[in-house]
VOZAGU-160810 format. One line per field, with one value per residue: residue number from 1; residue in three letters; x, y, z of N, C-alpha, C, O in turn. Coordinates in steps of 0.2 Angstrom, whole numbers. Layout:
resi <- (NUM | ...)
resn <- (ALA | ...)
n.east <- (X | ...)
n.north <- (Y | ...)
n.up <- (Z | ...)
ca.east <- (X | ...)
ca.north <- (Y | ...)
ca.up <- (Z | ...)
c.east <- (X | ...)
c.north <- (Y | ...)
c.up <- (Z | ...)
o.east <- (X | ...)
o.north <- (Y | ...)
o.up <- (Z | ...)
REM end
This chain:
resi <- (1 | 2 | 3 | 4 | 5 | 6 | 7 | 8 | 9 | 10 | 11 | 12 | 13 | 14 | 15 | 16 | 17 | 18 | 19 | 20 | 21 | 22 | 23 | 24 | 25 | 26 | 27 | 28 | 29 | 30 | 31 | 32 | 33 | 34 | 35 | 36 | 37 | 38 | 39 | 40 | 41 | 42 | 43 | 44 | 45 | 46 | 47 | 48 | 49 | 50 | 51 | 52 | 53 | 54 | 55 | 56 | 57 | 58 | 59 | 60 | 61 | 62 | 63 | 64 | 65 | 66 | 67 | 68 | 69 | 70 | 71 | 72 | 73 | 74 | 75 | 76 | 77 | 78 | 79 | 80 | 81 | 82 | 83 | 84 | 85 | 86 | 87 | 88 | 89 | 90 | 91 | 92 | 93 | 94 | 95 | 96 | 97 | 98 | 99 | 100 | 101 | 102 | 103 | 104 | 105 | 106 | 107 | 108 | 109 | 110 | 111 | 112 | 113 | 114 | 115 | 116 | 117 | 118 | 119 | 120 | 121 | 122)
resn <- (UNK | UNK | UNK | UNK | UNK | UNK | UNK | UNK | UNK | UNK | UNK | UNK | UNK | UNK | UNK | UNK | UNK | UNK | UNK | UNK | UNK | UNK | UNK | UNK | UNK | UNK | UNK | UNK | UNK | UNK | UNK | UNK | UNK | UNK | UNK | UNK | UNK | UNK | UNK | UNK | UNK | UNK | UNK | UNK | UNK | UNK | UNK | UNK | UNK | UNK | UNK | UNK | UNK | UNK | UNK | UNK | UNK | UNK | UNK | UNK | UNK | UNK | UNK | UNK | UNK | UNK | UNK | UNK | UNK | UNK | UNK | UNK | UNK | UNK | UNK | UNK | UNK | UNK | UNK | UNK | UNK | UNK | UNK | UNK | UNK | UNK | UNK | UNK | UNK | UNK | UNK | UNK | UNK | UNK | UNK | UNK | UNK | UNK | UNK | UNK | UNK | UNK | UNK | UNK | UNK | UNK | UNK | UNK | UNK | UNK | UNK | UNK | UNK | UNK | UNK | UNK | UNK | UNK | UNK | UNK | UNK | UNK)
n.east <- (138 | 131 | 119 | 108 | 95 | 84 | 74 | 63 | 52 | 41 | 24 | 7 | -8 | -15 | -6 | 9 | 25 | 41 | 52 | 70 | 82 | 98 | 110 | 126 | 141 | 153 | 165 | 156 | 144 | 127 | 111 | 100 | 101 | 97 | 85 | 75 | 69 | 57 | 56 | 48 | 48 | 38 | 35 | 38 | 34 | 37 | 48 | 42 | 39 | 36 | 36 | 42 | 53 | 58 | 67 | 63 | 51 | 43 | 34 | 31 | 19 | 19 | 10 | -7 | -12 | -5 | -7 | -14 | -9 | 5 | 20 | 33 | 49 | 63 | 78 | 89 | 100 | 105 | 107 | 97 | 83 | 65 | 52 | 36 | 25 | 8 | -7 | -5 | -6 | -8 | -4 | 6 | 17 | 34 | 50 | 58 | 66 | 78 | 82 | 92 | 92 | 99 | 92 | 78 | 62 | 57 | 66 | 79 | 84 | 100 | 108 | 107 | 101 | 103 | 89 | 76 | 66 | 48 | 35 | 18 | 7 | -5)
n.north <- (-1 | 12 | 24 | 35 | 45 | 54 | 67 | 72 | 86 | 100 | 98 | 99 | 94 | 78 | 77 | 70 | 61 | 55 | 46 | 43 | 31 | 29 | 16 | 10 | 1 | -11 | -19 | -28 | -27 | -29 | -22 | -30 | -41 | -37 | -33 | -18 | -4 | 9 | 23 | 35 | 51 | 62 | 79 | 82 | 69 | 51 | 41 | 31 | 15 | 13 | 6 | -9 | -19 | -36 | -49 | -61 | -58 | -50 | -35 | -26 | -19 | -8 | 1 | 4 | 16 | 20 | 10 | 10 | 20 | 22 | 14 | 3 | 0 | -7 | -5 | -16 | -17 | -4 | -2 | 5 | 11 | 14 | 25 | 27 | 39 | 43 | 53 | 61 | 67 | 79 | 74 | 65 | 72 | 73 | 68 | 57 | 42 | 30 | 13 | -2 | -20 | -36 | -48 | -48 | -39 | -39 | -38 | -30 | -15 | -11 | -2 | 15 | 29 | 47 | 58 | 63 | 78 | 78 | 88 | 91 | 102 | 115)
n.up <- (19 | 10 | 9 | 0 | 1 | -10 | -19 | -12 | -8 | -10 | -12 | -18 | -9 | -15 | -25 | -33 | -29 | -32 | -23 | -22 | -18 | -17 | -17 | -11 | -9 | -3 | -14 | -27 | -21 | -20 | -21 | -23 | -15 | -2 | 10 | 8 | 15 | 18 | 28 | 39 | 47 | 55 | 60 | 77 | 80 | 82 | 73 | 60 | 52 | 35 | 22 | 13 | 4 | -1 | -8 | -3 | 3 | -5 | -8 | 8 | 18 | 31 | 37 | 35 | 30 | 18 | 9 | -3 | -10 | -10 | -18 | -19 | -27 | -36 | -44 | -48 | -55 | -55 | -42 | -34 | -26 | -25 | -20 | -24 | -23 | -22 | -23 | -12 | 5 | 18 | 30 | 26 | 27 | 31 | 36 | 25 | 25 | 19 | 22 | 24 | 26 | 30 | 26 | 29 | 29 | 42 | 51 | 62 | 55 | 47 | 40 | 37 | 27 | 25 | 27 | 17 | 14 | 14 | 10 | 11 | 6 | 3)
ca.east <- (133 | 130 | 112 | 107 | 88 | 83 | 67 | 58 | 50 | 34 | 19 | 1 | -12 | -17 | 0 | 14 | 32 | 45 | 59 | 75 | 87 | 104 | 114 | 133 | 145 | 159 | 165 | 152 | 138 | 121 | 105 | 95 | 102 | 95 | 78 | 76 | 63 | 56 | 53 | 47 | 47 | 34 | 37 | 35 | 32 | 42 | 49 | 38 | 40 | 31 | 35 | 49 | 53 | 64 | 66 | 59 | 44 | 40 | 32 | 28 | 17 | 19 | 5 | -12 | -14 | -2 | -7 | -17 | -6 | 13 | 22 | 40 | 52 | 70 | 82 | 95 | 106 | 107 | 107 | 93 | 76 | 61 | 46 | 32 | 19 | 3 | -12 | -2 | -10 | -4 | -2 | 12 | 23 | 39 | 57 | 58 | 73 | 78 | 87 | 93 | 93 | 102 | 88 | 70 | 59 | 55 | 72 | 81 | 88 | 106 | 111 | 102 | 103 | 100 | 83 | 74 | 60 | 42 | 30 | 12 | 3 | -7)
ca.north <- (1 | 19 | 25 | 42 | 47 | 60 | 67 | 76 | 93 | 103 | 96 | 100 | 88 | 75 | 77 | 64 | 62 | 48 | 46 | 38 | 29 | 26 | 12 | 8 | -3 | -15 | -22 | -33 | -25 | -29 | -20 | -35 | -46 | -34 | -29 | -11 | -1 | 17 | 25 | 43 | 54 | 68 | 84 | 80 | 62 | 46 | 38 | 25 | 11 | 14 | 1 | -12 | -25 | -40 | -54 | -67 | -57 | -45 | -28 | -26 | -12 | -8 | 5 | 4 | 22 | 21 | 4 | 11 | 26 | 21 | 8 | 2 | -4 | -6 | -6 | -19 | -15 | 3 | -2 | 11 | 9 | 20 | 25 | 31 | 41 | 46 | 56 | 63 | 70 | 83 | 69 | 62 | 77 | 70 | 67 | 50 | 38 | 23 | 8 | -9 | -26 | -41 | -53 | -48 | -33 | -39 | -38 | -23 | -12 | -10 | 4 | 21 | 35 | 53 | 58 | 69 | 80 | 79 | 93 | 91 | 108 | 119)
ca.up <- (14 | 10 | 6 | 0 | -1 | -13 | -22 | -8 | -10 | -8 | -16 | -16 | -8 | -21 | -30 | -32 | -29 | -32 | -19 | -24 | -13 | -21 | -12 | -13 | -3 | -5 | -21 | -28 | -18 | -24 | -17 | -23 | -10 | 4 | 11 | 8 | 18 | 18 | 35 | 39 | 54 | 55 | 65 | 83 | 80 | 82 | 66 | 58 | 46 | 29 | 16 | 13 | -1 | -1 | -13 | 0 | 5 | -9 | -4 | 14 | 20 | 38 | 39 | 31 | 27 | 12 | 5 | -10 | -13 | -11 | -20 | -18 | -32 | -36 | -50 | -45 | -59 | -53 | -35 | -32 | -24 | -26 | -17 | -28 | -18 | -26 | -19 | -6 | 10 | 22 | 35 | 24 | 28 | 35 | 33 | 23 | 26 | 17 | 26 | 22 | 31 | 26 | 24 | 30 | 31 | 49 | 56 | 63 | 49 | 49 | 37 | 36 | 24 | 27 | 25 | 12 | 17 | 9 | 13 | 7 | 8 | -2)
c.east <- (131 | 123 | 111 | 100 | 88 | 76 | 62 | 57 | 43 | 30 | 12 | -3 | -15 | -11 | 4 | 21 | 35 | 51 | 63 | 80 | 93 | 109 | 121 | 136 | 151 | 159 | 160 | 145 | 132 | 115 | 100 | 96 | 100 | 88 | 80 | 69 | 63 | 53 | 52 | 46 | 44 | 36 | 34 | 33 | 38 | 42 | 45 | 40 | 34 | 30 | 42 | 48 | 59 | 62 | 62 | 52 | 40 | 38 | 29 | 26 | 16 | 13 | -1 | -14 | -11 | -3 | -10 | -14 | 2 | 15 | 30 | 43 | 59 | 73 | 89 | 101 | 109 | 108 | 103 | 86 | 72 | 55 | 41 | 26 | 14 | -3 | -10 | -6 | -6 | -1 | 4 | 18 | 27 | 45 | 57 | 65 | 72 | 83 | 87 | 94 | 95 | 97 | 80 | 68 | 57 | 60 | 74 | 85 | 95 | 109 | 105 | 105 | 101 | 94 | 82 | 67 | 54 | 37 | 24 | 8 | 1 | -5)
c.north <- (8 | 20 | 33 | 43 | 54 | 61 | 71 | 83 | 95 | 101 | 97 | 93 | 85 | 74 | 70 | 66 | 55 | 50 | 41 | 36 | 25 | 22 | 11 | 5 | -6 | -17 | -28 | -32 | -25 | -27 | -26 | -40 | -43 | -33 | -22 | -8 | 7 | 18 | 33 | 45 | 61 | 73 | 82 | 73 | 57 | 43 | 32 | 22 | 12 | 8 | -2 | -17 | -29 | -46 | -60 | -65 | -52 | -39 | -30 | -20 | -13 | -4 | 5 | 10 | 24 | 15 | 6 | 17 | 25 | 14 | 8 | -2 | -3 | -8 | -9 | -18 | -8 | 4 | 4 | 8 | 15 | 19 | 30 | 33 | 45 | 48 | 58 | 68 | 74 | 79 | 65 | 66 | 74 | 70 | 59 | 48 | 32 | 19 | 1 | -14 | -32 | -46 | -51 | -41 | -33 | -39 | -31 | -20 | -10 | -3 | 9 | 26 | 41 | 54 | 64 | 71 | 81 | 83 | 93 | 97 | 112 | 126)
c.up <- (15 | 7 | 6 | -3 | -5 | -16 | -18 | -11 | -7 | -14 | -13 | -14 | -15 | -26 | -29 | -32 | -29 | -28 | -22 | -18 | -17 | -16 | -15 | -7 | -6 | -12 | -22 | -24 | -22 | -20 | -17 | -18 | -3 | 4 | 11 | 10 | 18 | 25 | 35 | 46 | 53 | 60 | 72 | 85 | 80 | 74 | 65 | 52 | 41 | 25 | 15 | 7 | 0 | -6 | -10 | 1 | 1 | -5 | 3 | 16 | 28 | 41 | 33 | 27 | 20 | 7 | -3 | -14 | -14 | -14 | -20 | -24 | -32 | -42 | -47 | -49 | -57 | -46 | -32 | -31 | -24 | -22 | -21 | -23 | -22 | -21 | -12 | -1 | 15 | 28 | 33 | 24 | 33 | 32 | 31 | 23 | 22 | 21 | 23 | 28 | 27 | 23 | 24 | 32 | 39 | 54 | 57 | 57 | 51 | 47 | 35 | 32 | 27 | 24 | 19 | 14 | 12 | 13 | 8 | 10 | 2 | -1)
o.east <- (130 | 122 | 113 | 98 | 91 | 72 | 56 | 61 | 40 | 31 | 11 | -1 | -17 | -12 | 3 | 23 | 32 | 55 | 61 | 81 | 92 | 110 | 122 | 134 | 155 | 154 | 160 | 141 | 132 | 113 | 96 | 91 | 100 | 85 | 84 | 64 | 69 | 48 | 54 | 44 | 47 | 39 | 28 | 30 | 43 | 38 | 44 | 42 | 29 | 25 | 47 | 42 | 65 | 57 | 58 | 48 | 34 | 41 | 24 | 30 | 13 | 11 | 1 | -16 | -13 | -1 | -7 | -16 | 4 | 11 | 33 | 40 | 62 | 70 | 93 | 107 | 115 | 110 | 105 | 83 | 74 | 53 | 42 | 23 | 16 | -3 | -13 | -10 | 0 | 4 | 7 | 23 | 25 | 46 | 55 | 70 | 67 | 88 | 83 | 96 | 93 | 99 | 77 | 71 | 55 | 59 | 71 | 90 | 95 | 113 | 100 | 111 | 96 | 93 | 86 | 62 | 55 | 36 | 24 | 5 | 4 | -7)
o.north <- (10 | 17 | 37 | 41 | 58 | 56 | 72 | 85 | 91 | 102 | 97 | 88 | 89 | 70 | 66 | 71 | 50 | 54 | 36 | 41 | 19 | 25 | 9 | 5 | -3 | -18 | -33 | -37 | -23 | -31 | -27 | -44 | -47 | -32 | -20 | -10 | 10 | 15 | 36 | 41 | 66 | 70 | 81 | 72 | 59 | 44 | 28 | 25 | 12 | 5 | 1 | -19 | -27 | -47 | -63 | -69 | -52 | -37 | -34 | -15 | -17 | -5 | 5 | 10 | 28 | 16 | 2 | 19 | 29 | 9 | 14 | -7 | 1 | -12 | -6 | -18 | -7 | 9 | 8 | 4 | 21 | 14 | 36 | 28 | 50 | 46 | 55 | 72 | 72 | 80 | 62 | 64 | 72 | 71 | 55 | 51 | 28 | 22 | -1 | -12 | -32 | -49 | -53 | -37 | -28 | -39 | -26 | -24 | -6 | 0 | 7 | 28 | 41 | 52 | 68 | 67 | 83 | 82 | 95 | 97 | 112 | 131)
o.up <- (21 | 1 | 10 | -9 | -3 | -16 | -21 | -15 | -3 | -20 | -7 | -16 | -19 | -31 | -24 | -34 | -27 | -30 | -24 | -14 | -19 | -10 | -21 | -2 | -10 | -15 | -18 | -25 | -28 | -15 | -13 | -17 | 2 | -1 | 14 | 8 | 17 | 27 | 30 | 51 | 50 | 66 | 72 | 90 | 78 | 70 | 70 | 47 | 43 | 24 | 17 | 5 | 1 | -7 | -13 | 1 | 1 | 0 | 3 | 17 | 30 | 46 | 27 | 21 | 16 | 1 | -7 | -19 | -19 | -12 | -20 | -26 | -28 | -46 | -45 | -46 | -57 | -43 | -27 | -35 | -24 | -20 | -21 | -21 | -25 | -15 | -7 | -4 | 15 | 30 | 37 | 23 | 38 | 26 | 36 | 20 | 23 | 24 | 19 | 33 | 21 | 17 | 19 | 35 | 41 | 60 | 54 | 55 | 56 | 50 | 33 | 32 | 32 | 18 | 18 | 15 | 6 | 19 | 2 | 16 | -3 | -5)
REM end
């Protein structure tokens, strides 16, 4: 499975961004069969899990600080997942990664894409 995150950039506090994660794989690959998660790593900090979705579990928020601001969705026909980020704050500045797991948002993620940098600054 190959993943490519995109959509990062510089945004002012209070602004919005939508990140995309395009997935591809073997013949017949369907992103809808996988859990897909978004993770981030801020400068000087460890990577943290942000949000995930799977057919079994629906949206799973790993951290409270994004619950009212970030949403996850996916277009299974396009094998693409999205992270909509609203009301961005400077503390959201990080490299954002998408990853997949075969069944659950609570298992170890198997496949990772390269990240996309989000910078929230005035």
